[in-house]
C-alpha positions in Angstrom: -7.6 -2.5 12.1 -6.8 1.0 10.8 -8.1 2.1 7.5 -4.7 2.7 6.0 -3.0 1.4 2.9 0.1 -0.7 3.8 1.9 0.4 0.6 1.1 4.0 0.0 0.0 5.1 3.5 -3.3 6.5 2.2 -5.8 6.9 5.0 -9.3 8.4 5.8 -9.8 12.0 5.1 -12.5 14.4 6.5 -14.7 16.8 4.7 -18.3 18.1 4.4 -21.4 16.5 3.0 -23.1 19.5 1.4 -26.9 19.3 1.1 -29.1 21.0 -1.5 -29.8 23.8 1.0 -25.9 24.2 1.5 -25.9 22.7 5.0 -22.5 21.3 5.7 -22.3 18.1 7.8 -19.0 16.4 8.7 -18.2 13.2 6.9 -15.3 10.8 6.3 -13.8 9.8 2.9 -12.5 6.3 3.3 -9.9 4.7 1.0 -10.9 1.8 -1.2 -9.0 -0.9 0.6 -8.6 -4.5 -0.7 -7.2 -7.6 1.0 -4.8 -8.9 -1.7 -2.2 -11.6 -2.0 0.8 -10.4 -3.9 3.7 -12.6 -5.1 7.3 -11.6 -4.4 9.5 -13.0 -7.2 12.7 -12.6 -5.2 11.4 -14.2 -2.1 9.5 -16.9 -4.0 6.4 -16.6 -1.8 3.1 -14.8 -1.5 2.4 -11.9 0.8 -1.0 -10.8 2.2 -1.5 -7.1 2.4 -4.3 -4.6 2.8 -3.8 -2.1 0.0 -5.9 0.6 -1.7 -7.2 -0.1 -5.2 -5.0 2.7 -6.5 -1.8 1.1 -5.0 -2.8 -2.3 -6.4 -2.9 -0.7 -9.9 0.5 0.9 -9.2 2.1 -2.4 -8.2 0.9 -3.9 -11.5 2.1 -0.9 -13.5 5.6 -0.9 -11.9 6.1 -4.6 -12.6 5.3 -6.4 -9.4 5.7 -6.1 -5.7 9.5 -6.2 -5.7 9.8 -3.3 -8.1 7.1 -1.3 -6.3 8.8 -1.7 -2.9 12.2 -0.8 -4.3 11.0 2.6 -5.3 8.6 3.2 -2.3 9.6 5.5 0.5 10.2 3.9 3.9 8.0 6.5 5.6 4.9 5.6 3.6 5.2 1.8 4.2 3.7 -0.1 7.0 6.0 -2.1 9.4 4.9 -5.3 7.6 5.7 -3.9 4.1 9.0 -2.4 5.3 10.0 -5.9 6.7 9.2 -7.4 3.3 11.3 -4.7 1.5 14.3 -5.4 3.8 14.0 -9.2 3.1 13.9 -8.6 -0.6 17.0 -6.2 -0.4 18.9 -8.8 1.7 18.1 -11.6 -0.7 19.2 -9.6 -3.8 22.4 -8.5 -2.0 23.2 -12.2 -1.2 22.5 -13.2 -4.8 24.6 -10.4 -6.3 27.7 -10.8 -4.1 
């Protein structure tokens, strides 16, 4: 399983650990990933995703999973999240027209 957020696309970064004597050693900065169950109001079901803590806060701030996915760029989303976004759009289109 890759260490990548399914909603924002955040992944591991590389950098240096710098000691007191200024010796630089390679290290990885990993995202703070959480396994969460988010509820889609439009679909009426829950969805399990692996998201960063930052994305989890953003979902809450934007007003839920549906609102977050509506604004999210398709290039940042995982295939699973993209499929959910399409299902939500399809269901909203069917309800509107």
